[in-house]
C-alpha positions as CSV (number, residue, x, y, z in Angstrom):
1,M,178.7,253.5,112.6
2,P,177.8,256.8,110.9
3,A,179.8,259.8,112.2
4,R,176.7,262.0,112.2
5,G,175.2,259.6,114.7
6,L,177.7,260.9,117.3
7,Q,176.5,264.5,116.9
8,S,173.8,266.2,118.7
9,A,170.8,267.9,117.0
10,T,172.7,271.2,117.2
11,G,175.7,270.0,115.2
12,I,178.0,269.9,118.2
13,P,180.2,266.8,118.3
14,Y,178.8,264.2,120.7
15,G,182.0,264.0,122.7
16,I,182.2,267.7,123.6
17,P,179.2,267.9,126.0
18,V,180.1,264.6,127.5
19,A,183.7,265.7,128.1
20,L,182.5,269.0,129.6
21,W,180.1,267.2,131.9
22,L,182.8,264.8,133.1
23,A,185.3,267.7,133.6
24,A,182.7,269.5,135.7
25,G,183.2,266.9,138.4
26,A,186.6,268.4,139.2
27,L,184.8,271.2,141.0
28,A,184.4,268.8,143.9
29,F,188.0,269.4,144.7
30,H,187.9,273.2,144.6
31,P,187.2,274.7,148.1
32,P,185.6,278.0,146.9
33,A,183.3,275.9,144.6
34,E,182.5,273.7,147.6
35,A,181.4,276.7,149.6
36,L,179.1,277.8,146.8
37,L,177.7,274.3,146.6
38,A,177.1,274.2,150.3
39,R,175.4,277.6,150.5
40,Y,173.3,277.7,147.3
41,L,172.7,274.0,146.3
42,L,172.7,272.2,149.6
43,R,171.1,275.2,151.4
44,L,173.6,275.1,154.3
45,G,174.6,277.8,156.7
46,R,177.8,278.7,158.5
47,P,177.8,278.0,162.3
48,L,177.0,280.9,164.5
49,P,179.5,281.9,167.3
50,H,177.6,279.9,170.0
51,E,177.4,276.9,167.7
52,L,181.1,277.1,167.0
53,A,181.7,277.1,170.7
54,V,180.1,273.6,170.8
55,L,181.5,272.3,167.5
56,V,185.1,273.4,167.5
57,P,186.2,271.7,170.8
58,V,184.5,268.4,169.7
59,W,186.0,268.6,166.2
60,R,189.5,269.3,167.6
61,E,189.3,266.3,169.9
62,I,188.3,264.0,167.0
63,T,190.9,265.2,164.6
64,A,193.6,265.1,167.3
65,R,192.8,261.5,168.0
66,A,192.9,260.7,164.2
67,G,196.1,262.7,163.7
68,V,194.4,264.8,161.0
69,D,194.6,268.6,160.4
70,G,191.1,269.6,161.2
71,S,191.5,273.1,159.8
72,R,191.4,271.7,156.3
73,Y,187.6,271.1,156.7
74,Q,184.7,273.5,156.7
75,L,181.9,273.1,159.3
76,W,178.4,273.8,158.1
77,I,174.9,273.6,159.6
78,E,171.9,271.9,158.0
79,E,168.3,272.8,159.0
80,S,167.0,269.3,159.6
81,E,165.2,267.4,162.3
82,E,167.5,264.4,161.8
83,L,170.1,263.4,164.4
84,T,173.0,263.1,162.0
85,A,175.9,264.6,160.3
86,S,177.2,264.2,156.8
87,G,180.2,265.0,154.6
88,A,180.3,266.4,151.1
89,G,183.0,267.2,148.5
90,G,186.5,267.2,149.8
91,H,186.2,269.5,152.8
92,L,182.6,269.9,153.9
93,V,181.5,268.6,157.3
94,I,177.8,269.0,157.8
95,V,175.9,268.6,161.1
96,T,172.1,269.1,161.5
97,R,170.9,271.7,163.9
98,H,168.8,269.1,165.7
99,A,171.9,267.0,166.3
100,L,173.9,270.0,167.5
101,E,171.2,271.0,169.9
102,T,170.2,267.7,171.3
103,L,173.1,265.2,171.2
104,P,175.5,265.1,174.1
105,S,179.1,266.0,173.2
106,S,180.2,262.4,173.2
107,Q,177.5,261.3,170.8
108,L,178.0,264.4,168.6
109,A,181.7,263.5,168.5
110,A,180.8,260.0,167.4
111,V,178.7,261.1,164.4
112,L,181.4,263.7,163.4
113,A,184.1,261.0,163.7
114,H,182.0,258.9,161.3
115,E,182.0,261.8,158.8
116,L,185.8,262.2,159.3
117,G,186.1,258.6,158.3
118,H,184.3,259.3,155.1
119,H,186.7,262.2,154.3
120,T,189.9,260.4,155.2
121,A,188.9,257.5,153.0
122,G,187.9,259.7,150.1
123,H,184.3,258.6,150.3
124,S,182.8,262.2,150.5
125,W,184.3,263.5,147.2
126,A,183.6,260.2,145.5
127,Q,180.0,260.3,146.6
128,L,179.7,263.9,145.3
129,L,181.2,262.8,142.0
130,G,178.9,259.8,142.0
131,W,175.8,262.0,142.6
132,W,176.8,264.3,139.7
133,Y,177.7,261.5,137.3
134,A,174.6,259.5,138.2
135,L,172.3,262.5,137.5
136,P,171.5,261.5,133.9
137,G,170.7,258.0,135.2
138,R,168.3,259.3,137.8
139,L,166.6,261.6,135.3
140,A,166.3,258.6,132.9
141,A,164.8,256.5,135.6
142,R,162.2,259.2,136.4
143,A,161.4,259.5,132.7
144,L,161.0,255.8,132.3
145,A,158.7,255.6,135.3
146,S,156.6,258.4,133.9
147,V,156.4,256.7,130.5
148,A,155.5,253.4,132.2
149,R,152.6,255.1,134.1
150,S,151.4,256.7,130.9
151,C,151.6,253.4,129.1
152,R,149.6,251.6,131.7
153,L,146.8,254.1,131.4
154,A,147.0,254.1,127.6
155,I,147.0,250.4,127.2
156,K,143.5,250.1,128.7
157,A,142.1,252.2,125.8
158,V,144.2,250.7,122.9
159,P,143.5,247.5,120.9
160,P,146.0,244.7,121.7
161,Y,147.5,244.7,118.2
162,A,148.4,248.4,118.6
163,V,150.1,247.7,121.9
164,V,152.2,245.0,120.3
165,A,153.1,247.2,117.3
166,S,154.1,250.1,119.6
167,A,156.2,247.8,121.7
168,V,158.1,246.6,118.6
169,L,158.7,250.1,117.4
170,L,159.9,251.2,120.8
171,A,162.3,248.2,121.0
172,L,163.7,249.1,117.5
173,A,164.1,252.7,118.5
174,G,165.8,251.8,121.8
175,Y,168.2,249.4,120.0
176,R,169.1,252.2,117.6
177,V,169.8,254.6,120.4
178,L,172.0,252.0,122.2
179,A,173.9,251.4,119.0
180,L,174.6,255.1,118.4
181,T,175.7,255.7,122.0
182,F,177.7,252.5,122.6
183,G,175.2,251.4,125.2
184,L,175.7,254.5,127.4
185,P,172.0,254.8,128.4
186,L,172.1,251.3,130.0
187,L,175.2,252.2,132.0
188,L,173.7,255.5,133.1
189,T,170.5,253.8,134.2
190,A,172.5,251.2,136.2
191,L,174.9,253.7,137.7
192,P,172.6,255.0,140.6
193,F,172.1,251.4,141.8
194,L,175.9,250.7,141.7
195,I,176.6,254.0,143.6
196,A,174.0,253.2,146.2
197,A,175.5,249.8,146.8
198,V,179.0,251.3,147.2
199,G,177.5,254.0,149.5
200,R,176.1,251.3,151.9
201,R,179.5,249.7,152.2
202,T,181.2,253.0,152.8
203,E,178.8,253.8,155.7
204,L,179.8,250.6,157.4
205,R,183.5,251.4,156.9
206,A,183.0,254.9,158.4
207,D,181.3,253.3,161.4
208,R,184.4,251.2,161.9
209,Y,186.6,254.3,161.6
210,A,184.7,256.0,164.4
211,A,184.9,252.9,166.5
212,A,188.6,252.7,166.0
213,L,188.9,256.2,167.4
214,G,187.1,255.2,170.5
215,F,183.6,256.4,169.6
216,G,182.0,253.0,169.0
217,P,179.7,252.8,172.1
218,Q,178.5,256.4,171.6
219,L,177.8,255.8,167.9
220,A,175.9,252.7,168.8
221,R,173.6,254.7,171.1
222,V,172.9,257.2,168.3
223,L,172.1,254.4,165.9
224,A,169.8,252.8,168.4
225,T,167.5,255.9,168.3
226,E,167.8,256.5,164.5
227,P,164.6,255.7,162.6
228,A,164.8,253.7,159.4
229,E,163.9,255.4,156.1
230,D,160.3,255.4,155.2
231,G,159.2,252.8,152.6
232,S,160.3,249.2,152.2
233,G,160.0,248.8,148.5
234,L,162.7,246.9,146.8
235,L,163.5,249.7,144.4
236,R,163.8,252.2,147.3
237,L,166.1,249.8,149.2
238,L,168.3,249.3,146.2
239,L,168.7,253.1,145.6
240,S,169.3,254.0,149.2
241,P,173.0,254.8,150.0
242,H,172.4,254.1,153.7
243,P,172.1,250.7,155.3
244,H,169.3,250.0,157.7
245,P,170.2,251.3,161.2
246,R,169.9,247.7,162.6
247,T,172.4,246.5,159.9
248,R,174.8,249.2,161.0
249,L,174.3,248.3,164.6
250,H,175.0,244.7,163.9
251,H,178.2,245.3,162.1
252,L,179.3,247.9,164.7
253,Q,178.6,245.6,167.6
254,R,180.5,242.8,165.9
255,H,183.5,245.1,165.3
256,L,183.4,246.2,169.0
257,E,183.3,242.6,170.1
258,L,186.3,241.7,168.0
259,R,188.3,244.6,169.3
260,G,187.3,243.7,172.9
């Protein structure tokens, strides 16, 4: 393989930007960087005093049951109409304002216990790293979708022989790119699907964690009112990191029955 094939158009060795991109994932473990991520990328806000008066006692109860130091984590508010909470990075615990204002304390504790389960198992920082490392794959998927739409429109106005010739040239060019990059584009394209599949499994494990802390019935009541994601296309389902609420309820009820 030619050495020049591993260099970018600017003359920078191919491995340098890749190494820098991989090393940037270490910011997921840096609390000040997490705070910047929360405020400027995720558009989150710090809880106001009256919101802390609701959140702090609930969070203390959860972490006391789990035997975890709750002060290690940062509580943030997301402006959303969803009844949920989420975790990000190594220390971010995010609750939507709608959940904070409408859920009873017991159900709020259930969804926060679910997020603590993600943190204690390392899911949250792994998901953030996955989101970062899958970014080229998502961009490639969007680019391919755009090209496919353009091709469908162009094919109608192009003679069949030109379509075949273009397809052959694209296949040869694609093979050349794969050879020069050790098949990395294929891996990056598949990565979002693999991360989504892992994400669905971690959601079920975090549900079991919350149930083990005694919040199973409360979490089930929240899931019973949670709407499914819009759209039922296969691609959307494969890229979703969240199982269908009925799937979560089924696994949670089975876990509660086994414990009972």
